[in-house]
Structures are given as structure tokens and as C-alpha cells.
GUFI-322022 format. One record per residue (C-alpha): x, y, z; residue number from 1; residue in one letter. Coordinates in steps of 0.05 Angstrom, whole numbers, plus 5000, padded with zeros to 4 digits. Layout:
<atoms>
[[X; Y; Z]; NUM; "A"] ...
</atoms>
This chain:
<atoms>
[[4994; 4595; 4801]; 1; "X"] [[4931; 4557; 4817]; 2; "X"] [[4914; 4506; 4777]; 3; "X"] [[4858; 4507; 4724]; 4; "X"] [[4809; 4465; 4761]; 5; "X"] [[4811; 4517; 4818]; 6; "X"] [[4804; 4577; 4775]; 7; "X"] [[4742; 4543; 4738]; 8; "X"] [[4700; 4527; 4805]; 9; "X"] [[4716; 4595; 4831]; 10; "X"] [[4691; 4624; 4762]; 11; "X"] [[4622; 4576; 4763]; 12; "X"] [[4611; 4592; 4842]; 13; "X"] [[4625; 4651; 4840]; 14; "X"] [[4679; 4656; 4890]; 15; "X"] [[4690; 4729; 4920]; 16; "X"] [[4763; 4701; 4945]; 17; "X"] [[4790; 4697; 4882]; 18; "X"] [[4767; 4770; 4860]; 19; "X"] [[4827; 4794; 4828]; 20; "X"] [[4870; 4739; 4833]; 21; "X"] [[4855; 4719; 4763]; 22; "X"] [[4808; 4741; 4706]; 23; "X"] [[4765; 4708; 4657]; 24; "X"] [[4782; 4713; 4583]; 25; "X"] [[4714; 4702; 4548]; 26; "X"] [[4729; 4674; 4469]; 27; "X"] [[4665; 4688; 4438]; 28; "X"] [[4656; 4762; 4461]; 29; "X"] [[4722; 4785; 4464]; 30; "X"] [[4714; 4811; 4539]; 31; "X"] [[4758; 4794; 4601]; 32; "X"] [[4719; 4781; 4665]; 33; "X"] [[4732; 4777; 4743]; 34; "X"] [[4707; 4717; 4767]; 35; "X"] [[4653; 4740; 4797]; 36; "X"] [[4622; 4774; 4748]; 37; "X"] [[4542; 4767; 4752]; 38; "X"] [[4533; 4747; 4668]; 39; "X"] [[4522; 4680; 4651]; 40; "X"] [[4572; 4637; 4658]; 41; "X"] [[4605; 4610; 4589]; 42; "X"] [[4621; 4537; 4575]; 43; "X"] [[4692; 4525; 4604]; 44; "X"] [[4717; 4513; 4519]; 45; "X"] [[4699; 4583; 4512]; 46; "X"] [[4743; 4611; 4579]; 47; "X"] [[4822; 4624; 4578]; 48; "X"] [[4840; 4647; 4646]; 49; "X"] [[4899; 4702; 4659]; 50; "X"] [[4940; 4716; 4728]; 51; "X"] [[4925; 4788; 4715]; 52; "X"] [[4880; 4837; 4680]; 53; "X"] [[4936; 4862; 4640]; 54; "X"] [[4956; 4795; 4614]; 55; "X"] [[4881; 4787; 4592]; 56; "X"] [[4888; 4857; 4557]; 57; "X"] [[4957; 4843; 4525]; 58; "X"] [[4913; 4774; 4492]; 59; "X"] [[4864; 4816; 4462]; 60; "X"] [[4811; 4818; 4509]; 61; "X"] [[4774; 4884; 4529]; 62; "X"] [[4755; 4895; 4602]; 63; "X"] [[4685; 4883; 4613]; 64; "X"] [[4630; 4938; 4624]; 65; "X"] [[4590; 4899; 4675]; 66; "X"] [[4631; 4868; 4721]; 67; "X"] [[4686; 4926; 4714]; 68; "X"] [[4760; 4894; 4715]; 69; "X"] [[4786; 4959; 4751]; 70; "X"] [[4743; 4957; 4806]; 71; "X"] [[4771; 4888; 4828]; 72; "X"] [[4821; 4876; 4880]; 73; "X"] [[4894; 4895; 4874]; 74; "X"] [[4930; 4839; 4842]; 75; "X"] [[4977; 4816; 4895]; 76; "X"] [[5027; 4797; 4846]; 77; "X"] [[5091; 4806; 4908]; 78; "X"] [[5058; 4748; 4938]; 79; "X"] [[5105; 4707; 4895]; 80; "X"] [[5178; 4695; 4908]; 81; "X"] [[5206; 4757; 4867]; 82; "X"] [[5224; 4815; 4901]; 83; "X"] [[5233; 4839; 4834]; 84; "X"] [[5165; 4836; 4811]; 85; "X"] [[5145; 4868; 4881]; 86; "X"] [[5192; 4922; 4862]; 87; "X"] [[5186; 4931; 4792]; 88; "X"] [[5107; 4947; 4809]; 89; "X"] [[5116; 4995; 4850]; 90; "X"] [[5167; 5032; 4804]; 91; "X"] [[5107; 5030; 4757]; 92; "X"] [[5055; 5057; 4799]; 93; "X"] [[5105; 5108; 4808]; 94; "X"] [[5100; 5129; 4735]; 95; "X"] [[5177; 5104; 4715]; 96; "X"] [[5149; 5077; 4644]; 97; "X"] [[5120; 5137; 4632]; 98; "X"] [[5178; 5172; 4607]; 99; "X"] [[5236; 5117; 4611]; 100; "X"] [[5245; 5048; 4577]; 101; "X"] [[5247; 4971; 4607]; 102; "X"] [[5316; 4971; 4602]; 103; "X"] [[5318; 5037; 4645]; 104; "X"] [[5273; 5014; 4696]; 105; "X"] [[5311; 4940; 4695]; 106; "X"] [[5374; 4976; 4709]; 107; "X"] [[5346; 5009; 4770]; 108; "X"] [[5322; 4934; 4800]; 109; "X"] [[5393; 4909; 4781]; 110; "X"] [[5371; 4861; 4731]; 111; "X"] [[5377; 4859; 4653]; 112; "X"] [[5314; 4879; 4605]; 113; "X"] [[5298; 4814; 4595]; 114; "X"] [[5301; 4777; 4659]; 115; "X"] [[5256; 4830; 4677]; 116; "X"] [[5206; 4815; 4618]; 117; "X"] [[5217; 4732; 4642]; 118; "X"] [[5197; 4751; 4713]; 119; "X"] [[5137; 4791; 4695]; 120; "X"] [[5113; 4744; 4646]; 121; "X"] [[5120; 4692; 4704]; 122; "X"] [[5090; 4717; 4755]; 123; "X"] [[5043; 4759; 4713]; 124; "X"] [[5032; 4727; 4651]; 125; "X"] [[5045; 4803; 4611]; 126; "X"] [[5098; 4859; 4596]; 127; "X"] [[5114; 4909; 4645]; 128; "X"] [[5094; 4954; 4584]; 129; "X"] [[5022; 4927; 4593]; 130; "X"] [[5023; 4930; 4661]; 131; "X"] [[5026; 5001; 4666]; 132; "X"] [[4983; 5009; 4610]; 133; "X"] [[4935; 4971; 4645]; 134; "X"] [[4938; 5004; 4710]; 135; "X"] [[4936; 5071; 4678]; 136; "X"] [[4871; 5050; 4637]; 137; "X"] [[4838; 5020; 4702]; 138; "X"] [[4850; 5083; 4740]; 139; "X"] [[4833; 5135; 4682]; 140; "X"] [[4766; 5091; 4683]; 141; "X"] [[4756; 5092; 4766]; 142; "X"] [[4763; 5166; 4755]; 143; "X"] [[4703; 5173; 4701]; 144; "X"] [[4652; 5130; 4739]; 145; "X"] [[4670; 5163; 4805]; 146; "X"] [[4689; 5234; 4796]; 147; "X"] [[4655; 5287; 4768]; 148; "X"] [[4735; 5307; 4743]; 149; "X"] [[4736; 5345; 4680]; 150; "X"] [[4762; 5292; 4627]; 151; "X"] [[4831; 5325; 4604]; 152; "X"] [[4842; 5326; 4683]; 153; "X"] [[4824; 5252; 4687]; 154; "X"] [[4876; 5239; 4634]; 155; "X"] [[4930; 5277; 4677]; 156; "X"] [[4921; 5243; 4736]; 157; "X"] [[4927; 5176; 4699]; 158; "X"] [[4991; 5197; 4673]; 159; "X"] [[4975; 5201; 4598]; 160; "X"] [[5015; 5247; 4564]; 161; "X"] [[4965; 5281; 4516]; 162; "X"] [[4887; 5276; 4514]; 163; "X"] [[4900; 5245; 4447]; 164; "X"] [[4941; 5188; 4478]; 165; "X"] [[4877; 5180; 4528]; 166; "X"] [[4823; 5184; 4478]; 167; "X"] [[4849; 5135; 4431]; 168; "X"] [[4874; 5086; 4489]; 169; "X"] [[4801; 5085; 4508]; 170; "X"] [[4766; 5073; 4436]; 171; "X"] [[4825; 5017; 4427]; 172; "X"] [[4812; 4982; 4491]; 173; "X"] [[4731; 4993; 4503]; 174; "X"] [[4704; 5017; 4433]; 175; "X"] [[4685; 5089; 4460]; 176; "X"] [[4708; 5148; 4486]; 177; "X"] [[4714; 5170; 4559]; 178; "X"] [[4664; 5222; 4544]; 179; "X"] [[4612; 5162; 4522]; 180; "X"] [[4642; 5125; 4583]; 181; "X"] [[4620; 5182; 4628]; 182; "X"] [[4545; 5190; 4598]; 183; "X"] [[4536; 5115; 4617]; 184; "X"] [[4555; 5119; 4691]; 185; "X"] [[4516; 5130; 4745]; 186; "X"] [[4566; 5142; 4801]; 187; "X"] [[4599; 5207; 4786]; 188; "X"] [[4593; 5246; 4861]; 189; "X"] [[4569; 5315; 4867]; 190; "X"] [[4624; 5373; 4874]; 191; "X"] [[4644; 5394; 4948]; 192; "X"] [[4710; 5411; 4928]; 193; "X"] [[4740; 5348; 4955]; 194; "X"] [[4760; 5296; 4905]; 195; "X"] [[4745; 5220; 4939]; 196; "X"] [[4764; 5160; 4900]; 197; "X"] [[4742; 5097; 4925]; 198; "X"] [[4793; 5034; 4929]; 199; "X"] [[4773; 4959; 4936]; 200; "X"] [[4801; 4928; 4978]; 201; "X"] [[4814; 4849; 4993]; 202; "X"] [[4761; 4812; 5036]; 203; "X"] [[4762; 4803; 5100]; 204; "X"] [[4792; 4866; 5119]; 205; "X"] [[4798; 4894; 5194]; 206; "X"] [[4792; 4956; 5187]; 207; "X"] [[4777; 4980; 5268]; 208; "X"] [[4841; 4941; 5277]; 209; "X"] [[4884; 4975; 5225]; 210; "X"] [[4851; 5051; 5263]; 211; "X"] [[4875; 5015; 5332]; 212; "X"] [[4947; 5009; 5317]; 213; "X"] [[4948; 5076; 5275]; 214; "X"] [[4911; 5117; 5331]; 215; "X"] [[4967; 5104; 5382]; 216; "X"] [[5017; 5109; 5343]; 217; "X"] [[4991; 5177; 5311]; 218; "X"] [[5033; 5241; 5320]; 219; "X"] [[4997; 5298; 5344]; 220; "X"] [[4980; 5356; 5300]; 221; "X"] [[5008; 5312; 5241]; 222; "X"] [[4953; 5256; 5243]; 223; "X"] [[4891; 5234; 5276]; 224; "X"] [[4841; 5182; 5278]; 225; "X"] [[4765; 5208; 5289]; 226; "X"] [[4700; 5185; 5269]; 227; "X"] [[4723; 5116; 5245]; 228; "X"] [[4771; 5153; 5197]; 229; "X"] [[4844; 5172; 5189]; 230; "X"] [[4867; 5242; 5175]; 231; "X"] [[4937; 5266; 5169]; 232; "X"] [[4981; 5322; 5142]; 233; "X"] [[5031; 5312; 5075]; 234; "X"] [[5072; 5357; 5030]; 235; "X"] [[5050; 5344; 4953]; 236; "X"] [[5079; 5381; 4897]; 237; "X"] [[5099; 5432; 4944]; 238; "X"] [[5028; 5444; 4972]; 239; "X"] [[5007; 5430; 5042]; 240; "X"] [[4952; 5371; 5048]; 241; "X"] [[4912; 5336; 5078]; 242; "X"] [[4886; 5263; 5068]; 243; "X"] [[4837; 5230; 5092]; 244; "X"] [[4820; 5153; 5089]; 245; "X"] [[4748; 5116; 5121]; 246; "X"] [[4712; 5058; 5096]; 247; "X"] [[4645; 5058; 5049]; 248; "X"] [[4579; 5044; 5067]; 249; "X"] [[4583; 4980; 5043]; 250; "X"] [[4648; 4958; 5077]; 251; "X"] [[4667; 4939; 5002]; 252; "X"] [[4726; 5005; 4991]; 253; "X"] [[4775; 5045; 5023]; 254; "X"] [[4752; 5117; 5009]; 255; "X"] [[4805; 5164; 4993]; 256; "X"] [[4785; 5238; 5003]; 257; "X"] [[4848; 5284; 4978]; 258; "X"] [[4843; 5365; 5005]; 259; "X"] [[4885; 5414; 4969]; 260; "X"] [[4915; 5359; 4929]; 261; "X"] [[4912; 5364; 4847]; 262; "X"] [[4906; 5318; 4797]; 263; "X"] [[4979; 5304; 4775]; 264; "X"] [[4995; 5272; 4834]; 265; "X"] [[4928; 5229; 4838]; 266; "X"] [[4957; 5167; 4809]; 267; "X"] [[5026; 5157; 4854]; 268; "X"] [[4989; 5177; 4914]; 269; "X"] [[4929; 5128; 4904]; 270; "X"] [[4981; 5064; 4896]; 271; "X"] [[5021; 5097; 4955]; 272; "X"] [[4951; 5096; 4996]; 273; "X"] [[4941; 5020; 4970]; 274; "X"] [[5009; 4999; 4998]; 275; "X"] [[4999; 5040; 5062]; 276; "X"] [[4927; 5007; 5084]; 277; "X"] [[4956; 4942; 5058]; 278; "X"] [[4892; 4942; 5015]; 279; "X"] [[4917; 4884; 4968]; 280; "X"] [[4950; 4839; 5021]; 281; "X"] [[4939; 4759; 4995]; 282; "X"] [[4898; 4740; 5059]; 283; "X"] [[4885; 4663; 5034]; 284; "X"] [[4950; 4653; 5025]; 285; "X"] [[4969; 4683; 5084]; 286; "X"] [[4920; 4650; 5118]; 287; "X"] [[4940; 4586; 5096]; 288; "X"] [[5011; 4588; 5119]; 289; "X"] [[5008; 4613; 5188]; 290; "X"] [[4951; 4571; 5203]; 291; "X"] [[4992; 4515; 5204]; 292; "X"] [[5030; 4534; 5269]; 293; "X"] [[4978; 4524; 5326]; 294; "X"] [[4980; 4586; 5362]; 295; "X"] [[4974; 4635; 5297]; 296; "X"] [[4921; 4585; 5274]; 297; "X"] [[4877; 4616; 5341]; 298; "X"] [[4900; 4680; 5326]; 299; "X"] [[4874; 4674; 5256]; 300; "X"] [[4799; 4658; 5268]; 301; "X"] [[4797; 4722; 5321]; 302; "X"] [[4831; 4767; 5264]; 303; "X"] [[4820; 4739; 5197]; 304; "X"] [[4828; 4804; 5155]; 305; "X"] [[4906; 4816; 5189]; 306; "X"] [[4941; 4876; 5161]; 307; "X"] [[5008; 4901; 5168]; 308; "X"] [[4995; 4977; 5176]; 309; "X"] [[5043; 5016; 5128]; 310; "X"] [[5063; 5091; 5135]; 311; "X"] [[5057; 5149; 5089]; 312; "X"] [[5141; 5170; 5098]; 313; "X"] [[5193; 5118; 5120]; 314; "X"] [[5244; 5174; 5138]; 315; "X"] [[5189; 5198; 5191]; 316; "X"] [[5171; 5133; 5216]; 317; "X"] [[5239; 5122; 5224]; 318; "X"] [[5238; 5177; 5269]; 319; "X"] [[5186; 5145; 5313]; 320; "X"] [[5218; 5079; 5316]; 321; "X"] [[5281; 5111; 5346]; 322; "X"] [[5240; 5143; 5394]; 323; "X"] [[5206; 5084; 5411]; 324; "X"] [[5255; 5043; 5430]; 325; "X"] [[5262; 5015; 5510]; 326; "X"] [[5199; 5058; 5520]; 327; "X"] [[5112; 5049; 5516]; 328; "X"] [[5080; 5064; 5457]; 329; "X"] [[5046; 5122; 5484]; 330; "X"] [[5114; 5156; 5518]; 331; "X"] [[5147; 5151; 5441]; 332; "X"] [[5080; 5181; 5408]; 333; "X"] [[5089; 5238; 5455]; 334; "X"] [[5156; 5254; 5437]; 335; "X"] [[5138; 5251; 5364]; 336; "X"] [[5089; 5298; 5379]; 337; "X"] [[5132; 5355; 5412]; 338; "X"] [[5185; 5337; 5352]; 339; "X"] [[5125; 5364; 5304]; 340; "X"] [[5110; 5416; 5346]; 341; "X"] [[5177; 5456; 5355]; 342; "X"] [[5207; 5429; 5279]; 343; "X"] [[5154; 5417; 5234]; 344; "X"] [[5119; 5471; 5196]; 345; "X"] [[5050; 5501; 5210]; 346; "X"] [[4985; 5490; 5157]; 347; "X"] [[4923; 5518; 5148]; 348; "X"] [[4879; 5471; 5137]; 349; "X"] [[4829; 5475; 5063]; 350; "X"] [[4764; 5496; 5072]; 351; "X"] [[4737; 5433; 5055]; 352; "X"] [[4754; 5408; 5124]; 353; "X"] [[4722; 5459; 5170]; 354; "X"] [[4663; 5419; 5180]; 355; "X"] [[4711; 5368; 5209]; 356; "X"] [[4690; 5370; 5288]; 357; "X"] [[4739; 5343; 5329]; 358; "X"] [[4809; 5357; 5278]; 359; "X"] [[4860; 5383; 5306]; 360; "X"] [[4916; 5377; 5250]; 361; "X"] [[4973; 5434; 5241]; 362; "X"] [[5037; 5415; 5228]; 363; "X"] [[5078; 5372; 5174]; 364; "X"] [[5126; 5327; 5196]; 365; "X"] [[5200; 5355; 5199]; 366; "X"] [[5239; 5343; 5148]; 367; "X"] [[5306; 5299; 5148]; 368; "X"] [[5342; 5368; 5140]; 369; "X"] [[5307; 5408; 5190]; 370; "X"] [[5321; 5351; 5244]; 371; "X"] [[5397; 5342; 5229]; 372; "X"] [[5408; 5404; 5258]; 373; "X"] [[5362; 5399; 5314]; 374; "X"] [[5377; 5408; 5378]; 375; "X"] [[5317; 5375; 5421]; 376; "X"] [[5337; 5411; 5484]; 377; "X"] [[5285; 5402; 5538]; 378; "X"] [[5236; 5348; 5505]; 379; "X"] [[5250; 5288; 5550]; 380; "X"] [[5293; 5256; 5492]; 381; "X"] [[5352; 5207; 5517]; 382; "X"] [[5414; 5246; 5491]; 383; "X"] [[5444; 5179; 5443]; 384; "X"] [[5372; 5184; 5415]; 385; "X"] [[5379; 5257; 5392]; 386; "X"] [[5443; 5237; 5363]; 387; "X"] [[5411; 5179; 5328]; 388; "X"] [[5350; 5213; 5302]; 389; "X"] [[5400; 5281; 5272]; 390; "X"] [[5459; 5230; 5240]; 391; "X"] [[5390; 5189; 5207]; 392; "X"] [[5371; 5267; 5181]; 393; "X"] [[5448; 5275; 5155]; 394; "X"] [[5450; 5215; 5117]; 395; "X"] [[5387; 5218; 5083]; 396; "X"] [[5407; 5293; 5059]; 397; "X"] [[5464; 5267; 5038]; 398; "X"] [[5441; 5211; 4998]; 399; "X"] [[5471; 5150; 5046]; 400; "X"] [[5410; 5125; 5075]; 401; "X"] [[5360; 5126; 5016]; 402; "X"] [[5285; 5112; 5038]; 403; "X"] [[5253; 5103; 4977]; 404; "X"] [[5211; 5031; 4984]; 405; "X"] [[5230; 5007; 4919]; 406; "X"] [[5300; 4993; 4947]; 407; "X"] [[5324; 4923; 4963]; 408; "X"] [[5300; 4909; 5033]; 409; "X"] [[5373; 4876; 5060]; 410; "X"] [[5409; 4934; 5028]; 411; "X"] [[5366; 4986; 5059]; 412; "X"] [[5375; 4942; 5128]; 413; "X"] [[5441; 4949; 5121]; 414; "X"] [[5455; 5019; 5117]; 415; "X"] [[5400; 5033; 5169]; 416; "X"] [[5431; 4993; 5217]; 417; "X"] [[5503; 5025; 5205]; 418; "X"] [[5469; 5085; 5244]; 419; "X"] [[5498; 5080; 5318]; 420; "X"] [[5443; 5078; 5352]; 421; "X"] [[5399; 5033; 5310]; 422; "X"] [[5403; 4961; 5314]; 423; "X"] [[5356; 4902; 5273]; 424; "X"] [[5297; 4922; 5320]; 425; "X"] [[5296; 4979; 5282]; 426; "X"] [[5316; 4963; 5217]; 427; "X"] [[5264; 4903; 5218]; 428; "X"] [[5198; 4946; 5236]; 429; "X"] [[5221; 5000; 5188]; 430; "X"] [[5229; 4957; 5132]; 431; "X"] [[5163; 4911; 5151]; 432; "X"] [[5119; 4983; 5151]; 433; "X"] [[5157; 5028; 5116]; 434; "X"] [[5178; 4986; 5057]; 435; "X"] [[5123; 4935; 5064]; 436; "X"] [[5169; 4883; 5058]; 437; "X"] [[5121; 4816; 5077]; 438; "X"] [[5185; 4775; 5109]; 439; "X"] [[5207; 4830; 5158]; 440; "X"] [[5211; 4803; 5218]; 441; "X"] [[5242; 4843; 5290]; 442; "X"] [[5252; 4777; 5328]; 443; "X"] [[5288; 4813; 5388]; 444; "X"] [[5209; 4854; 5404]; 445; "X"] [[5197; 4837; 5477]; 446; "X"] [[5118; 4837; 5456]; 447; "X"] [[5129; 4781; 5402]; 448; "X"] [[5170; 4749; 5456]; 449; "X"] [[5114; 4750; 5505]; 450; "X"] [[5064; 4736; 5462]; 451; "X"] [[5097; 4670; 5444]; 452; "X"] [[5112; 4651; 5514]; 453; "X"] [[5087; 4688; 5565]; 454; "X"] [[5141; 4649; 5615]; 455; "X"] [[5195; 4683; 5586]; 456; "X"] [[5229; 4620; 5564]; 457; "X"] [[5232; 4631; 5493]; 458; "X"] [[5292; 4680; 5471]; 459; "X"] [[5298; 4719; 5403]; 460; "X"] [[5342; 4660; 5371]; 461; "X"] [[5288; 4613; 5394]; 462; "X"] [[5229; 4650; 5359]; 463; "X"] [[5281; 4668; 5302]; 464; "X"] [[5285; 4597; 5297]; 465; "X"] [[5210; 4573; 5296]; 466; "X"] [[5188; 4635; 5249]; 467; "X"] [[5229; 4604; 5187]; 468; "X"] [[5162; 4557; 5180]; 469; "X"] [[5123; 4623; 5173]; 470; "X"] [[5159; 4662; 5113]; 471; "X"] [[5144; 4697; 5074]; 472; "X"] [[5090; 4726; 5116]; 473; "X"] [[5149; 4738; 5177]; 474; "X"] [[5107; 4805; 5181]; 475; "X"] [[5047; 4790; 5176]; 476; "X"] [[5051; 4736; 5237]; 477; "X"] [[5087; 4788; 5281]; 478; "X"] [[5021; 4833; 5272]; 479; "X"] [[4979; 4775; 5299]; 480; "X"] [[5021; 4765; 5357]; 481; "X"] [[5012; 4837; 5370]; 482; "X"] [[4936; 4840; 5360]; 483; "X"] [[4946; 4789; 5424]; 484; "X"] [[4975; 4847; 5472]; 485; "X"] [[4949; 4915; 5484]; 486; "X"] [[4991; 4974; 5464]; 487; "X"] [[5059; 4931; 5427]; 488; "X"] [[5083; 4933; 5366]; 489; "X"] [[5130; 4989; 5368]; 490; "X"] 
</atoms>
């Protein structure tokens, strides 16, 4: 937790690096603001600092309509030491408290309800219920401002059980109805059949580096990088859809466009994309720690906006990682494309994508059940890897391996490495990109060893020892090291 003196200096200077890391409650007005709010700065004795928007809201402050706290980069609460909080936030974003209780959420996390409340109070300054309420409220406010969705659809997309609850929440928080707030908005986009939502990211953000990494690993027919944008197919609520991601013109947000997606799944889908592109990474904390290493400090100067690219589907990533064992990135990508072409479900692109030149998406990635029974004959895949992929599919279908990103990373790695043909490298790589575990580190990776010492003198054990000083951000250290080599990183 930063000291109040640091908060005060950041507030007075409107330092954008702290945007989303804390919020300012103004006692004289009863509102809470981002530290970059353009309004005249109130006196120090009239402000209170909060570690999250939920904490400010729970204290009785309402969101500022001028600086719009809902547009701040996500609070990197998981940058602390609590994996439980990070996992809890993921489950809440997925709707765990929409129907369930805090005790049920705590049981899923393996702790008591009392302990979970204490952890949330320590890291976020708010209860789990307050966090869930603030997330829904802020998401709905963005939809009101940025889209022309009917307000009853906004209520559904944000996870409100009824329009009445939706209206009451806005009147209680903003003192205005959703309809009144929409009249004040000048951002609502025209309706061309595509729903687009702006997702703010924490600066600096290396979008070009993110695309280079994903482009080399994009499964043909399933994923594609063109026109500085990322596209992929996905099965959402039983319907084939296409996800499109590109930066806005100002370089402030990721524009997420959804083709063929209903509003019912919108909120969890947006949270999933935030994690996939690592929009909320606490880059300042990461840079401070990793910058203590001479080599990493040099690499950070070259790439201060480093991120860990995630994955849409963890099973799909696992298959891709198994294919990539001991062969080049390009070769593994080719094999993944062959698997998708033979066993993936064909799809027809939504009409809204007909104007996109060069787009060649035509498949969904095969399901675990499909690959558990696949023969993989005449595809150029080594026999032992074929059996490993089948076994991963079987254990996924049977529930022995669960790719839910909310699970404990250590338990996940144990379950995955119990499969013949899956070693620590694959498990660490999947935990790093699929579970978004910031401390995962495939120390045996040849690219990492080469980046550390081109002479080959450093061993995996030696690298593991050196990397202890990089915890809990070893996944970002891996990305920095891979970035110094061409076409490395699984």
C-alpha cells in the first residue's frame, strides 16, 4: 500500500501513472475521483484516499461524472501477495456473487467467509459484495456512454437481475436514472450491427509487441492478426462468434468489437479479454522490481510496456504448448492449423465482418472431447505427442484436469504434469499465459537460457536461482528475455 504522502503528490500533479491505483473521496462534495480528475484540486484536509473504487463507494461517495472512475484502468489488486484475492476477483467478474453468497465464493477459494472478507478489506478496502456492485455499476455506465444498446440490454449485460434493480442502483449512486445519464453522454456510437466497447489499459502498453507475439502463434483458421488488430473465433452461449481487438486512435483504450455475441455474456467476456491482453498489469511495480537486475533493466528501457499475452482458451493453449515441445514456433503453429482444419467446427463469418479484407477465419478450435478421440494420422505429429494430446482431452472431459483459470496454480501444475508427456516447461508456460499466474516461470526454456547467457554456461537450476529475486513477476521477466530473441517463447 502506497503512503498517503505519495497519494497526495500524485493527486496534486495529476500523475497518470497512478490512475486506477487509488481513488480520492472529496468530503465537501460527496464524490470520488480519479487522481487525474481535471477539476480544481480540493484542499488536503477535505480528501480521503481509497485503494479501490469499491472502497470509496462503500464509504458513501458517488462516482465523479467529470473524470468518470469507470474509465480508469483496472485496479491491479492482484499485484499484492494474495493469490486468493486475485482468484476471488476473477470469480466475481464471472458472476459468482450474482446468485451465490460470500460463503459459497469462499468455499470455492478454499477459505472461510470471514477470512475472505478480511483479505478483501486488506487489499481492496471493500467487501466482496461492494466490489461486485461497483464492477457491475461501472461496466453498465461504460455501456450507457459508449453504445446505443437499449437500457434493458445494458441491465442484462451488466448482470442486474432486473431493470428495476438496475434503475435503483443508478439513482442511488448517481442521483440520476440511466436514461438521464445517457442524455448527457456524447459518446454513444452508431449502430452498424457490431457492439464495440472501449477497455482502458494501464500505460505504457506495447500493443505492437503483443501483436507480434500473438501473430507468430495464431492458429490458422482460428486466430489472425491483420491491420494492427487481433481476430479470433469463439463459441459463446452455443453460437459461433468473432472477437476483434484493436487500439483506439488515441492509444488510450483497447476497442473490443463483438460480432455475433449477445449481451447476456458481455460482462464476463469483457473481463476475460482484459486478462487475455493483460490490460491492468501494474507496470510500475513490475519495472521497479525487475529493474534491479542489470540485464532486465536494459530490456525494460527497450520495452517499458511489457505484458504477458494470455489465451482465450486454456485447453487450446495447452494443446499448442504440447505441439511446441522441442520444435520451432512456426512449425508448432502449422501443426495447430492442421488440427483445427481437420477437427474444428466450420463456421460462417458474421455479415459485419464481410468488409474486412484478408480475413480467413473459418473454424472453431476443436473441443477436448473431439481431440480425445482424434487419430491425428498423416499430420506430421510425433506419436508420443498425439497420445499426450488425447490424454489431456480425456482428462479434461472427465474433470481430472480443470482449465478454470481460478484454480490454485500449484494444484493445476500438479494435475497437468501427472499426464505422461507434460513436463514442468509446459505446465509453467500454460500457468503463465493461460492462468495468468504472474510468477510462473519455465526455467528450463532454451530461449530463456540463451537470453541470460549466450555462451550456454547458465543451467536451468542457475536461472531458477537468479530468478528468485524477480518474484512475484517472473512471468514478465520471461517475456522480457524472450523479447530479446527473435521467434522465441513457446
